[in-house]
mmJSON file of the N, C-alpha and C atoms, coordinates in Angstrom:
{"data_MODEL":{"atom_site":{
"group_PDB":["ATOM","ATOM","ATOM","ATOM","ATOM","ATOM","ATOM","ATOM","ATOM","ATOM","ATOM","ATOM","ATOM","ATOM","ATOM","ATOM","ATOM","ATOM","ATOM","ATOM","ATOM","ATOM","ATOM","ATOM","ATOM","ATOM","ATOM","ATOM","ATOM","ATOM","ATOM","ATOM","ATOM","ATOM","ATOM","ATOM","ATOM","ATOM","ATOM","ATOM","ATOM","ATOM","ATOM","ATOM","ATOM","ATOM","ATOM","ATOM","ATOM","ATOM","ATOM","ATOM","ATOM","ATOM","ATOM","ATOM","ATOM","ATOM","ATOM","ATOM","ATOM","ATOM","ATOM","ATOM","ATOM","ATOM","ATOM","ATOM","ATOM","ATOM","ATOM","ATOM","ATOM","ATOM","ATOM","ATOM","ATOM","ATOM","ATOM","ATOM","ATOM","ATOM","ATOM","ATOM","ATOM","ATOM","ATOM","ATOM","ATOM","ATOM","ATOM","ATOM","ATOM","ATOM","ATOM","ATOM","ATOM","ATOM","ATOM","ATOM","ATOM","ATOM","ATOM","ATOM","ATOM","ATOM","ATOM","ATOM","ATOM","ATOM","ATOM","ATOM","ATOM","ATOM","ATOM","ATOM","ATOM","ATOM","ATOM","ATOM","ATOM","ATOM","ATOM","ATOM","ATOM","ATOM","ATOM","ATOM","ATOM","ATOM","ATOM","ATOM","ATOM","ATOM","ATOM","ATOM","ATOM","ATOM","ATOM","ATOM","ATOM","ATOM","ATOM","ATOM","ATOM","ATOM","ATOM","ATOM","ATOM","ATOM","ATOM","ATOM","ATOM","ATOM","ATOM","ATOM","ATOM","ATOM","ATOM","ATOM","ATOM","ATOM","ATOM","ATOM","ATOM","ATOM","ATOM","ATOM","ATOM","ATOM","ATOM","ATOM","ATOM","ATOM","ATOM","ATOM","ATOM","ATOM","ATOM","ATOM","ATOM","ATOM","ATOM","ATOM","ATOM","ATOM","ATOM","ATOM","ATOM","ATOM","ATOM","ATOM","ATOM","ATOM","ATOM","ATOM","ATOM","ATOM","ATOM","ATOM","ATOM","ATOM","ATOM","ATOM","ATOM","ATOM","ATOM","ATOM","ATOM","ATOM","ATOM","ATOM","ATOM","ATOM","ATOM","ATOM","ATOM","ATOM","ATOM","ATOM","ATOM","ATOM","ATOM","ATOM","ATOM","ATOM","ATOM","ATOM","ATOM","ATOM","ATOM","ATOM","ATOM","ATOM"],
"id":[1,2,3,4,5,6,7,8,9,10,11,12,13,14,15,16,17,18,19,20,21,22,23,24,25,26,27,28,29,30,31,32,33,34,35,36,37,38,39,40,41,42,43,44,45,46,47,48,49,50,51,52,53,54,55,56,57,58,59,60,61,62,63,64,65,66,67,68,69,70,71,72,73,74,75,76,77,78,79,80,81,82,83,84,85,86,87,88,89,90,91,92,93,94,95,96,97,98,99,100,101,102,103,104,105,106,107,108,109,110,111,112,113,114,115,116,117,118,119,120,121,122,123,124,125,126,127,128,129,130,131,132,133,134,135,136,137,138,139,140,141,142,143,144,145,146,147,148,149,150,151,152,153,154,155,156,157,158,159,160,161,162,163,164,165,166,167,168,169,170,171,172,173,174,175,176,177,178,179,180,181,182,183,184,185,186,187,188,189,190,191,192,193,194,195,196,197,198,199,200,201,202,203,204,205,206,207,208,209,210,211,212,213,214,215,216,217,218,219,220,221,222,223,224,225,226,227,228,229,230,231,232,233,234],
"type_symbol":["N","C","C","N","C","C","N","C","C","N","C","C","N","C","C","N","C","C","N","C","C","N","C","C","N","C","C","N","C","C","N","C","C","N","C","C","N","C","C","N","C","C","N","C","C","N","C","C","N","C","C","N","C","C","N","C","C","N","C","C","N","C","C","N","C","C","N","C","C","N","C","C","N","C","C","N","C","C","N","C","C","N","C","C","N","C","C","N","C","C","N","C","C","N","C","C","N","C","C","N","C","C","N","C","C","N","C","C","N","C","C","N","C","C","N","C","C","N","C","C","N","C","C","N","C","C","N","C","C","N","C","C","N","C","C","N","C","C","N","C","C","N","C","C","N","C","C","N","C","C","N","C","C","N","C","C","N","C","C","N","C","C","N","C","C","N","C","C","N","C","C","N","C","C","N","C","C","N","C","C","N","C","C","N","C","C","N","C","C","N","C","C","N","C","C","N","C","C","N","C","C","N","C","C","N","C","C","N","C","C","N","C","C","N","C","C","N","C","C","N","C","C","N","C","C","N","C","C","N","C","C","N","C","C"],
"label_atom_id":["N","CA","C","N","CA","C","N","CA","C","N","CA","C","N","CA","C","N","CA","C","N","CA","C","N","CA","C","N","CA","C","N","CA","C","N","CA","C","N","CA","C","N","CA","C","N","CA","C","N","CA","C","N","CA","C","N","CA","C","N","CA","C","N","CA","C","N","CA","C","N","CA","C","N","CA","C","N","CA","C","N","CA","C","N","CA","C","N","CA","C","N","CA","C","N","CA","C","N","CA","C","N","CA","C","N","CA","C","N","CA","C","N","CA","C","N","CA","C","N","CA","C","N","CA","C","N","CA","C","N","CA","C","N","CA","C","N","CA","C","N","CA","C","N","CA","C","N","CA","C","N","CA","C","N","CA","C","N","CA","C","N","CA","C","N","CA","C","N","CA","C","N","CA","C","N","CA","C","N","CA","C","N","CA","C","N","CA","C","N","CA","C","N","CA","C","N","CA","C","N","CA","C","N","CA","C","N","CA","C","N","CA","C","N","CA","C","N","CA","C","N","CA","C","N","CA","C","N","CA","C","N","CA","C","N","CA","C","N","CA","C","N","CA","C","N","CA","C","N","CA","C","N","CA","C","N","CA","C","N","CA","C","N","CA","C","N","CA","C","N","CA","C"],
"label_alt_id":[null,null,null,null,null,null,null,null,null,null,null,null,null,null,null,null,null,null,null,null,null,null,null,null,null,null,null,null,null,null,null,null,null,null,null,null,null,null,null,null,null,null,null,null,null,null,null,null,null,null,null,null,null,null,null,null,null,null,null,null,null,null,null,null,null,null,null,null,null,null,null,null,null,null,null,null,null,null,null,null,null,null,null,null,null,null,null,null,null,null,null,null,null,null,null,null,null,null,null,null,null,null,null,null,null,null,null,null,null,null,null,null,null,null,null,null,null,null,null,null,null,null,null,null,null,null,null,null,null,null,null,null,null,null,null,null,null,null,null,null,null,null,null,null,null,null,null,null,null,null,null,null,null,null,null,null,null,null,null,null,null,null,null,null,null,null,null,null,null,null,null,null,null,null,null,null,null,null,null,null,null,null,null,null,null,null,null,null,null,null,null,null,null,null,null,null,null,null,null,null,null,null,null,null,null,null,null,null,null,null,null,null,null,null,null,null,null,null,null,null,null,null,null,null,null,null,null,null,null,null,null,null,null,null],
"label_comp_id":["UNK","UNK","UNK","UNK","UNK","UNK","UNK","UNK","UNK","UNK","UNK","UNK","UNK","UNK","UNK","UNK","UNK","UNK","UNK","UNK","UNK","UNK","UNK","UNK","UNK","UNK","UNK","UNK","UNK","UNK","UNK","UNK","UNK","UNK","UNK","UNK","UNK","UNK","UNK","UNK","UNK","UNK","UNK","UNK","UNK","UNK","UNK","UNK","UNK","UNK","UNK","UNK","UNK","UNK","UNK","UNK","UNK","UNK","UNK","UNK","UNK","UNK","UNK","UNK","UNK","UNK","UNK","UNK","UNK","UNK","UNK","UNK","UNK","UNK","UNK","UNK","UNK","UNK","UNK","UNK","UNK","UNK","UNK","UNK","UNK","UNK","UNK","UNK","UNK","UNK","UNK","UNK","UNK","UNK","UNK","UNK","UNK","UNK","UNK","UNK","UNK","UNK","UNK","UNK","UNK","UNK","UNK","UNK","UNK","UNK","UNK","UNK","UNK","UNK","UNK","UNK","UNK","UNK","UNK","UNK","UNK","UNK","UNK","UNK","UNK","UNK","UNK","UNK","UNK","UNK","UNK","UNK","UNK","UNK","UNK","UNK","UNK","UNK","UNK","UNK","UNK","UNK","UNK","UNK","UNK","UNK","UNK","UNK","UNK","UNK","UNK","UNK","UNK","UNK","UNK","UNK","UNK","UNK","UNK","UNK","UNK","UNK","UNK","UNK","UNK","UNK","UNK","UNK","UNK","UNK","UNK","UNK","UNK","UNK","UNK","UNK","UNK","UNK","UNK","UNK","UNK","UNK","UNK","UNK","UNK","UNK","UNK","UNK","UNK","UNK","UNK","UNK","UNK","UNK","UNK","UNK","UNK","UNK","UNK","UNK","UNK","UNK","UNK","UNK","UNK","UNK","UNK","UNK","UNK","UNK","UNK","UNK","UNK","UNK","UNK","UNK","UNK","UNK","UNK","UNK","UNK","UNK","UNK","UNK","UNK","UNK","UNK","UNK","UNK","UNK","UNK","UNK","UNK","UNK"],
"label_asym_id":["A","A","A","A","A","A","A","A","A","A","A","A","A","A","A","A","A","A","A","A","A","A","A","A","A","A","A","A","A","A","A","A","A","A","A","A","A","A","A","A","A","A","A","A","A","A","A","A","A","A","A","A","A","A","A","A","A","A","A","A","A","A","A","A","A","A","A","A","A","A","A","A","A","A","A","A","A","A","A","A","A","A","A","A","A","A","A","A","A","A","A","A","A","A","A","A","A","A","A","A","A","A","A","A","A","A","A","A","A","A","A","A","A","A","A","A","A","A","A","A","A","A","A","A","A","A","A","A","A","A","A","A","A","A","A","A","A","A","A","A","A","A","A","A","A","A","A","A","A","A","A","A","A","A","A","A","A","A","A","A","A","A","A","A","A","A","A","A","A","A","A","A","A","A","A","A","A","A","A","A","A","A","A","A","A","A","A","A","A","A","A","A","A","A","A","A","A","A","A","A","A","A","A","A","A","A","A","A","A","A","A","A","A","A","A","A","A","A","A","A","A","A","A","A","A","A","A","A","A","A","A","A","A","A"],
"label_entity_id":["1","1","1","1","1","1","1","1","1","1","1","1","1","1","1","1","1","1","1","1","1","1","1","1","1","1","1","1","1","1","1","1","1","1","1","1","1","1","1","1","1","1","1","1","1","1","1","1","1","1","1","1","1","1","1","1","1","1","1","1","1","1","1","1","1","1","1","1","1","1","1","1","1","1","1","1","1","1","1","1","1","1","1","1","1","1","1","1","1","1","1","1","1","1","1","1","1","1","1","1","1","1","1","1","1","1","1","1","1","1","1","1","1","1","1","1","1","1","1","1","1","1","1","1","1","1","1","1","1","1","1","1","1","1","1","1","1","1","1","1","1","1","1","1","1","1","1","1","1","1","1","1","1","1","1","1","1","1","1","1","1","1","1","1","1","1","1","1","1","1","1","1","1","1","1","1","1","1","1","1","1","1","1","1","1","1","1","1","1","1","1","1","1","1","1","1","1","1","1","1","1","1","1","1","1","1","1","1","1","1","1","1","1","1","1","1","1","1","1","1","1","1","1","1","1","1","1","1","1","1","1","1","1","1"],
"label_seq_id":[1,1,1,2,2,2,3,3,3,4,4,4,5,5,5,6,6,6,7,7,7,8,8,8,9,9,9,10,10,10,11,11,11,12,12,12,13,13,13,14,14,14,15,15,15,16,16,16,17,17,17,18,18,18,19,19,19,20,20,20,21,21,21,22,22,22,23,23,23,24,24,24,25,25,25,26,26,26,27,27,27,28,28,28,29,29,29,30,30,30,31,31,31,32,32,32,33,33,33,34,34,34,35,35,35,36,36,36,37,37,37,38,38,38,39,39,39,40,40,40,41,41,41,42,42,42,43,43,43,44,44,44,45,45,45,46,46,46,47,47,47,48,48,48,49,49,49,50,50,50,51,51,51,52,52,52,53,53,53,54,54,54,55,55,55,56,56,56,57,57,57,58,58,58,59,59,59,60,60,60,61,61,61,62,62,62,63,63,63,64,64,64,65,65,65,66,66,66,67,67,67,68,68,68,69,69,69,70,70,70,71,71,71,72,72,72,73,73,73,74,74,74,75,75,75,76,76,76,77,77,77,78,78,78],
"pdbx_PDB_ins_code":[null,null,null,null,null,null,null,null,null,null,null,null,null,null,null,null,null,null,null,null,null,null,null,null,null,null,null,null,null,null,null,null,null,null,null,null,null,null,null,null,null,null,null,null,null,null,null,null,null,null,null,null,null,null,null,null,null,null,null,null,null,null,null,null,null,null,null,null,null,null,null,null,null,null,null,null,null,null,null,null,null,null,null,null,null,null,null,null,null,null,null,null,null,null,null,null,null,null,null,null,null,null,null,null,null,null,null,null,null,null,null,null,null,null,null,null,null,null,null,null,null,null,null,null,null,null,null,null,null,null,null,null,null,null,null,null,null,null,null,null,null,null,null,null,null,null,null,null,null,null,null,null,null,null,null,null,null,null,null,null,null,null,null,null,null,null,null,null,null,null,null,null,null,null,null,null,null,null,null,null,null,null,null,null,null,null,null,null,null,null,null,null,null,null,null,null,null,null,null,null,null,null,null,null,null,null,null,null,null,null,null,null,null,null,null,null,null,null,null,null,null,null,null,null,null,null,null,null,null,null,null,null,null,null],
"Cartn_x":[5.241,4.106,3.896,2.562,1.81,2.255,3.091,2.957,1.767,0.957,-0.063,-0.026,-0.545,-0.271,-1.186,-1.666,-2.515,-2.141,-2.682,-2.425,-4.092,-2.98,-4.561,-3.664,-5.168,-4.997,-5.51,-4.758,-4.987,-5.379,-6.491,-6.852,-5.799,-5.73,-4.757,-3.149,-1.748,-0.992,-0.026,-0.611,-0.359,-1.932,-1.343,-2.071,-1.194,-2.084,-1.208,-1.859,-0.239,0.23,-1.403,-1.696,-2.564,-3.417,-3.905,-5.249,-5.282,-3.991,-4.137,-3.841,-4.193,-3.926,-5.224,-5.899,-7.403,-8.11,-8.155,-8.215,-8.4,-7.23,-6.389,-7.471,-7.882,-9.121,-7.676,-6.66,-5.651,-5.592,-6.029,-6.99,-8.491,-9.119,-10.27,-10.785,-9.95,-9.96,-8.305,-9.205,-7.417,-6.93,-7.276,-6.784,-6.033,-6.828,-5.291,-4.952,-5.198,-3.551,-2.962,-2.685,-1.944,-1.543,-1.887,-0.873,-0.126,-0.844,0.109,1.104,1.717,2.352,3.245,2.888,3.588,4.329,4.305,4.861,5.472,5.652,7.194,6.719,4.867,4.553,4.514,4.874,4.664,6.059,5.848,6.987,7.369,8.223,7.175,8.887,8.315,9.722,10.948,10.688,11.207,12.042,11.502,11.953,11.025,11.176,10.15,9.969,8.553,8.186,7.298,7.533,7.247,6.095,5.974,5.153,4.089,3.308,1.596,0.897,1.74,1.209,2.077,3.259,3.585,3.221,3.797,2.956,3.423,2.772,2.153,2.085,2.89,2.654,2.95,2.295,2.564,3.78,3.868,5.466,5.587,5.282,5.378,5.374,5.949,5.299,5.098,4.061,3.692,3.697,4.129,4.156,3.8,3.003,2.297,2.268,2.807,2.322,2.204,2.908,3.408,2.185,1.714,1.125,1.4,1.448,2.114,1.115,1.688,0.366,0.949,1.065,2.276,0.893,1.557,0.517,1.111,-0.651,-0.568,-1.59,-1.282,-2.47,-3.546,-4.78,-5.549,-5.968,-5.062,-4.411,-3.912,-3.01,-2.311,-3.332,-4.489,-5.215,-6.443,-6.372,-7.018,-7.001],
"Cartn_y":[6.076,5.257,3.848,3.683,2.019,1.574,0.543,0.234,-0.77,-0.95,-1.211,-2.184,-3.527,-4.611,-4.973,-4.566,-5.398,-6.473,-7.339,-7.926,-7.281,-7.306,-6.957,-7.987,-9.134,-9.896,-8.757,-9.175,-8.604,-10.042,-9.656,-11.194,-11.16,-9.895,-9.761,-9.395,-9.811,-9.627,-9.112,-7.52,-6.744,-5.336,-4.542,-3.193,-1.98,-0.698,0.564,0.354,1.565,2.312,2.973,3.719,4.533,3.566,2.774,2.041,0.886,0.587,0.168,0.793,1.993,3.301,2.701,3.258,2.877,2.098,0.711,-0.13,-0.492,-0.351,-0.814,0.693,0.987,2.472,3.248,3.034,4.338,5.81,5.576,7.194,6.664,7.924,8.324,8.247,8.443,8.766,8.371,8.764,8.131,9.519,11.164,12.465,12.117,11.88,11.645,11.152,10.07,8.455,9.516,9.87,10.675,11.453,12.215,13.046,12.572,11.57,11.239,10.824,9.958,9.521,10.727,12.033,12.761,13.549,13.576,14.695,13.514,12.468,11.344,11.196,10.323,9.69,8.379,7.573,6.358,5.927,5.035,4.009,2.04,1.842,0.337,-0.397,-1.491,-2.077,-1.48,-0.333,0.443,1.387,1.773,2.534,3.573,4.808,6.223,5.783,6.44,6.158,7.257,7.407,8.914,8.554,7.27,6.798,6.83,7.516,7.366,5.591,5.818,4.334,2.931,3.14,1.914,0.741,-0.422,-1.945,-2.364,-2.112,-3.828,-4.824,-5.476,-6.638,-7.822,-8.891,-10.318,-9.961,-9.861,-10.138,-8.09,-7.625,-5.797,-5.931,-5.259,-4.269,-2.582,-2.506,-0.632,-0.018,1.237,1.356,3.27,3.621,4.855,5.372,6.298,6.531,5.708,4.903,3.955,2.351,2.54,0.976,0.534,-0.482,-1.531,-2.704,-2.585,-3.264,-4.422,-5.586,-6.96,-7.085,-7.328,-7.659,-9.244,-9.896,-11.554,-11.362,-12.764,-12.963,-13.864,-13.345,-13.981,-15.119,-16.003,-17.771,-17.951,-17.228,-17.736,-17.236,-16.645,-16.8,-18.196,-18.587,-19.199,-20.813],
"Cartn_z":[18.69,17.676,17.745,17.697,17.722,16.198,15.628,14.651,14.575,13.665,13.131,11.755,11.918,10.767,9.59,8.676,8.093,7.007,6.327,5.136,4.364,2.832,2.019,1.15,0.64,-0.505,-2.354,-2.823,-4.033,-5.468,-6.556,-6.933,-8.41,-8.763,-9.828,-9.543,-10.692,-10.45,-9.608,-9.674,-9.141,-9.187,-8.15,-8.03,-7.807,-8.347,-7.901,-7.193,-6.65,-4.524,-4.883,-5.031,-4.763,-4.311,-5.099,-5.039,-3.921,-3.68,-2.25,-1.541,-0.82,0.053,0.316,-0.56,-1.007,-0.484,-1.276,-0.564,1.279,1.558,3.531,3.585,3.459,3.929,4.98,4.068,4.673,4.265,3.341,2.087,1.995,2.15,2.062,0.117,-0.163,-1.945,-3.071,-3.974,-4.735,-4.743,-4.567,-4.342,-3.3,-2.378,-1.141,-0.936,-1.452,-1.612,-2.684,-3.887,-4.582,-3.719,-3.223,-2.047,-1.051,-0.199,0.48,-0.233,-1.379,-1.95,-2.403,-3.066,-3.708,-2.805,-1.134,-0.208,0.535,-0.199,0.392,1.817,2.191,3.301,3.504,2.204,1.888,1.357,2.199,1.71,0.999,-0.003,-0.298,-0.103,0.799,0.914,1.641,2.453,3.541,2.502,0.829,0.807,-0.043,0.242,0.054,-1.782,-1.379,-3.133,-3.244,-4.734,-5.399,-6.093,-6.767,-8.175,-7.418,-7.888,-7.07,-8.276,-8.861,-9.9,-9.758,-8.851,-8.472,-9.031,-9.273,-9.448,-8.44,-6.941,-6.244,-5.809,-5.769,-6.48,-4.785,-4.922,-3.583,-2.981,-1.661,-1.181,-0.989,-1.636,-0.97,0.383,1.357,2.403,1.829,1.744,2.166,3.543,3.631,5.294,5.215,5.985,6.336,7.184,8.038,9.555,10.583,10.568,11.383,11.257,10.158,9.602,8.216,8.621,7.402,7.007,5.798,4.642,3.875,4.384,4.33,2.179,1.962,0.603,0.091,0.032,-1.035,-1.651,-2.126,-3.585,-2.951,-3.378,-2.952,-2.892,-4.48,-3.902,-2.458,-2.49,-0.78,0.124,0.564,1.532,1.646,0.687,-0.02,0.872],
"occupancy":[1.0,1.0,1.0,1.0,1.0,1.0,1.0,1.0,1.0,1.0,1.0,1.0,1.0,1.0,1.0,1.0,1.0,1.0,1.0,1.0,1.0,1.0,1.0,1.0,1.0,1.0,1.0,1.0,1.0,1.0,1.0,1.0,1.0,1.0,1.0,1.0,1.0,1.0,1.0,1.0,1.0,1.0,1.0,1.0,1.0,1.0,1.0,1.0,1.0,1.0,1.0,1.0,1.0,1.0,1.0,1.0,1.0,1.0,1.0,1.0,1.0,1.0,1.0,1.0,1.0,1.0,1.0,1.0,1.0,1.0,1.0,1.0,1.0,1.0,1.0,1.0,1.0,1.0,1.0,1.0,1.0,1.0,1.0,1.0,1.0,1.0,1.0,1.0,1.0,1.0,1.0,1.0,1.0,1.0,1.0,1.0,1.0,1.0,1.0,1.0,1.0,1.0,1.0,1.0,1.0,1.0,1.0,1.0,1.0,1.0,1.0,1.0,1.0,1.0,1.0,1.0,1.0,1.0,1.0,1.0,1.0,1.0,1.0,1.0,1.0,1.0,1.0,1.0,1.0,1.0,1.0,1.0,1.0,1.0,1.0,1.0,1.0,1.0,1.0,1.0,1.0,1.0,1.0,1.0,1.0,1.0,1.0,1.0,1.0,1.0,1.0,1.0,1.0,1.0,1.0,1.0,1.0,1.0,1.0,1.0,1.0,1.0,1.0,1.0,1.0,1.0,1.0,1.0,1.0,1.0,1.0,1.0,1.0,1.0,1.0,1.0,1.0,1.0,1.0,1.0,1.0,1.0,1.0,1.0,1.0,1.0,1.0,1.0,1.0,1.0,1.0,1.0,1.0,1.0,1.0,1.0,1.0,1.0,1.0,1.0,1.0,1.0,1.0,1.0,1.0,1.0,1.0,1.0,1.0,1.0,1.0,1.0,1.0,1.0,1.0,1.0,1.0,1.0,1.0,1.0,1.0,1.0,1.0,1.0,1.0,1.0,1.0,1.0,1.0,1.0,1.0,1.0,1.0,1.0],
"B_iso_or_equiv":[0.0,0.0,0.0,0.0,0.0,0.0,0.0,0.0,0.0,0.0,0.0,0.0,0.0,0.0,0.0,0.0,0.0,0.0,0.0,0.0,0.0,0.0,0.0,0.0,0.0,0.0,0.0,0.0,0.0,0.0,0.0,0.0,0.0,0.0,0.0,0.0,0.0,0.0,0.0,0.0,0.0,0.0,0.0,0.0,0.0,0.0,0.0,0.0,0.0,0.0,0.0,0.0,0.0,0.0,0.0,0.0,0.0,0.0,0.0,0.0,0.0,0.0,0.0,0.0,0.0,0.0,0.0,0.0,0.0,0.0,0.0,0.0,0.0,0.0,0.0,0.0,0.0,0.0,0.0,0.0,0.0,0.0,0.0,0.0,0.0,0.0,0.0,0.0,0.0,0.0,0.0,0.0,0.0,0.0,0.0,0.0,0.0,0.0,0.0,0.0,0.0,0.0,0.0,0.0,0.0,0.0,0.0,0.0,0.0,0.0,0.0,0.0,0.0,0.0,0.0,0.0,0.0,0.0,0.0,0.0,0.0,0.0,0.0,0.0,0.0,0.0,0.0,0.0,0.0,0.0,0.0,0.0,0.0,0.0,0.0,0.0,0.0,0.0,0.0,0.0,0.0,0.0,0.0,0.0,0.0,0.0,0.0,0.0,0.0,0.0,0.0,0.0,0.0,0.0,0.0,0.0,0.0,0.0,0.0,0.0,0.0,0.0,0.0,0.0,0.0,0.0,0.0,0.0,0.0,0.0,0.0,0.0,0.0,0.0,0.0,0.0,0.0,0.0,0.0,0.0,0.0,0.0,0.0,0.0,0.0,0.0,0.0,0.0,0.0,0.0,0.0,0.0,0.0,0.0,0.0,0.0,0.0,0.0,0.0,0.0,0.0,0.0,0.0,0.0,0.0,0.0,0.0,0.0,0.0,0.0,0.0,0.0,0.0,0.0,0.0,0.0,0.0,0.0,0.0,0.0,0.0,0.0,0.0,0.0,0.0,0.0,0.0,0.0,0.0,0.0,0.0,0.0,0.0,0.0],
"pdbx_formal_charge":[null,null,null,null,null,null,null,null,null,null,null,null,null,null,null,null,null,null,null,null,null,null,null,null,null,null,null,null,null,null,null,null,null,null,null,null,null,null,null,null,null,null,null,null,null,null,null,null,null,null,null,null,null,null,null,null,null,null,null,null,null,null,null,null,null,null,null,null,null,null,null,null,null,null,null,null,null,null,null,null,null,null,null,null,null,null,null,null,null,null,null,null,null,null,null,null,null,null,null,null,null,null,null,null,null,null,null,null,null,null,null,null,null,null,null,null,null,null,null,null,null,null,null,null,null,null,null,null,null,null,null,null,null,null,null,null,null,null,null,null,null,null,null,null,null,null,null,null,null,null,null,null,null,null,null,null,null,null,null,null,null,null,null,null,null,null,null,null,null,null,null,null,null,null,null,null,null,null,null,null,null,null,null,null,null,null,null,null,null,null,null,null,null,null,null,null,null,null,null,null,null,null,null,null,null,null,null,null,null,null,null,null,null,null,null,null,null,null,null,null,null,null,null,null,null,null,null,null,null,null,null,null,null,null],
"auth_seq_id":[1,1,1,2,2,2,3,3,3,4,4,4,5,5,5,6,6,6,7,7,7,8,8,8,9,9,9,10,10,10,11,11,11,12,12,12,13,13,13,14,14,14,15,15,15,16,16,16,17,17,17,18,18,18,19,19,19,20,20,20,21,21,21,22,22,22,23,23,23,24,24,24,25,25,25,26,26,26,27,27,27,28,28,28,29,29,29,30,30,30,31,31,31,32,32,32,33,33,33,34,34,34,35,35,35,36,36,36,37,37,37,38,38,38,39,39,39,40,40,40,41,41,41,42,42,42,43,43,43,44,44,44,45,45,45,46,46,46,47,47,47,48,48,48,49,49,49,50,50,50,51,51,51,52,52,52,53,53,53,54,54,54,55,55,55,56,56,56,57,57,57,58,58,58,59,59,59,60,60,60,61,61,61,62,62,62,63,63,63,64,64,64,65,65,65,66,66,66,67,67,67,68,68,68,69,69,69,70,70,70,71,71,71,72,72,72,73,73,73,74,74,74,75,75,75,76,76,76,77,77,77,78,78,78],
"auth_comp_id":["UNK","UNK","UNK","UNK","UNK","UNK","UNK","UNK","UNK","UNK","UNK","UNK","UNK","UNK","UNK","UNK","UNK","UNK","UNK","UNK","UNK","UNK","UNK","UNK","UNK","UNK","UNK","UNK","UNK","UNK","UNK","UNK","UNK","UNK","UNK","UNK","UNK","UNK","UNK","UNK","UNK","UNK","UNK","UNK","UNK","UNK","UNK","UNK","UNK","UNK","UNK","UNK","UNK","UNK","UNK","UNK","UNK","UNK","UNK","UNK","UNK","UNK","UNK","UNK","UNK","UNK","UNK","UNK","UNK","UNK","UNK","UNK","UNK","UNK","UNK","UNK","UNK","UNK","UNK","UNK","UNK","UNK","UNK","UNK","UNK","UNK","UNK","UNK","UNK","UNK","UNK","UNK","UNK","UNK","UNK","UNK","UNK","UNK","UNK","UNK","UNK","UNK","UNK","UNK","UNK","UNK","UNK","UNK","UNK","UNK","UNK","UNK","UNK","UNK","UNK","UNK","UNK","UNK","UNK","UNK","UNK","UNK","UNK","UNK","UNK","UNK","UNK","UNK","UNK","UNK","UNK","UNK","UNK","UNK","UNK","UNK","UNK","UNK","UNK","UNK","UNK","UNK","UNK","UNK","UNK","UNK","UNK","UNK","UNK","UNK","UNK","UNK","UNK","UNK","UNK","UNK","UNK","UNK","UNK","UNK","UNK","UNK","UNK","UNK","UNK","UNK","UNK","UNK","UNK","UNK","UNK","UNK","UNK","UNK","UNK","UNK","UNK","UNK","UNK","UNK","UNK","UNK","UNK","UNK","UNK","UNK","UNK","UNK","UNK","UNK","UNK","UNK","UNK","UNK","UNK","UNK","UNK","UNK","UNK","UNK","UNK","UNK","UNK","UNK","UNK","UNK","UNK","UNK","UNK","UNK","UNK","UNK","UNK","UNK","UNK","UNK","UNK","UNK","UNK","UNK","UNK","UNK","UNK","UNK","UNK","UNK","UNK","UNK","UNK","UNK","UNK","UNK","UNK","UNK"],
"auth_asym_id":["A","A","A","A","A","A","A","A","A","A","A","A","A","A","A","A","A","A","A","A","A","A","A","A","A","A","A","A","A","A","A","A","A","A","A","A","A","A","A","A","A","A","A","A","A","A","A","A","A","A","A","A","A","A","A","A","A","A","A","A","A","A","A","A","A","A","A","A","A","A","A","A","A","A","A","A","A","A","A","A","A","A","A","A","A","A","A","A","A","A","A","A","A","A","A","A","A","A","A","A","A","A","A","A","A","A","A","A","A","A","A","A","A","A","A","A","A","A","A","A","A","A","A","A","A","A","A","A","A","A","A","A","A","A","A","A","A","A","A","A","A","A","A","A","A","A","A","A","A","A","A","A","A","A","A","A","A","A","A","A","A","A","A","A","A","A","A","A","A","A","A","A","A","A","A","A","A","A","A","A","A","A","A","A","A","A","A","A","A","A","A","A","A","A","A","A","A","A","A","A","A","A","A","A","A","A","A","A","A","A","A","A","A","A","A","A","A","A","A","A","A","A","A","A","A","A","A","A","A","A","A","A","A","A"],
"auth_atom_id":["N","CA","C","N","CA","C","N","CA","C","N","CA","C","N","CA","C","N","CA","C","N","CA","C","N","CA","C","N","CA","C","N","CA","C","N","CA","C","N","CA","C","N","CA","C","N","CA","C","N","CA","C","N","CA","C","N","CA","C","N","CA","C","N","CA","C","N","CA","C","N","CA","C","N","CA","C","N","CA","C","N","CA","C","N","CA","C","N","CA","C","N","CA","C","N","CA","C","N","CA","C","N","CA","C","N","CA","C","N","CA","C","N","CA","C","N","CA","C","N","CA","C","N","CA","C","N","CA","C","N","CA","C","N","CA","C","N","CA","C","N","CA","C","N","CA","C","N","CA","C","N","CA","C","N","CA","C","N","CA","C","N","CA","C","N","CA","C","N","CA","C","N","CA","C","N","CA","C","N","CA","C","N","CA","C","N","CA","C","N","CA","C","N","CA","C","N","CA","C","N","CA","C","N","CA","C","N","CA","C","N","CA","C","N","CA","C","N","CA","C","N","CA","C","N","CA","C","N","CA","C","N","CA","C","N","CA","C","N","CA","C","N","CA","C","N","CA","C","N","CA","C","N","CA","C","N","CA","C","N","CA","C","N","CA","C","N","CA","C","N","CA","C"],
"pdbx_PDB_model_num":[1,1,1,1,1,1,1,1,1,1,1,1,1,1,1,1,1,1,1,1,1,1,1,1,1,1,1,1,1,1,1,1,1,1,1,1,1,1,1,1,1,1,1,1,1,1,1,1,1,1,1,1,1,1,1,1,1,1,1,1,1,1,1,1,1,1,1,1,1,1,1,1,1,1,1,1,1,1,1,1,1,1,1,1,1,1,1,1,1,1,1,1,1,1,1,1,1,1,1,1,1,1,1,1,1,1,1,1,1,1,1,1,1,1,1,1,1,1,1,1,1,1,1,1,1,1,1,1,1,1,1,1,1,1,1,1,1,1,1,1,1,1,1,1,1,1,1,1,1,1,1,1,1,1,1,1,1,1,1,1,1,1,1,1,1,1,1,1,1,1,1,1,1,1,1,1,1,1,1,1,1,1,1,1,1,1,1,1,1,1,1,1,1,1,1,1,1,1,1,1,1,1,1,1,1,1,1,1,1,1,1,1,1,1,1,1,1,1,1,1,1,1,1,1,1,1,1,1,1,1,1,1,1,1]
}}}
């Protein structure tokens, strides 16, 4: 399995996990994202995560099916 990495910048202090999966085009809808999380397919900072509304902040890393999302603040990108 090839690991794919991407970086997502957020403009607020945090973003809910299911919304991040939509933003990163990992999930096509909120419902799909919530399903993936509830089925144990998503991890945050190398730990399985089942809370759909888990607050993800800059410096967190989210993984799903070999894809890694590194979260930064929008200010870091500028």
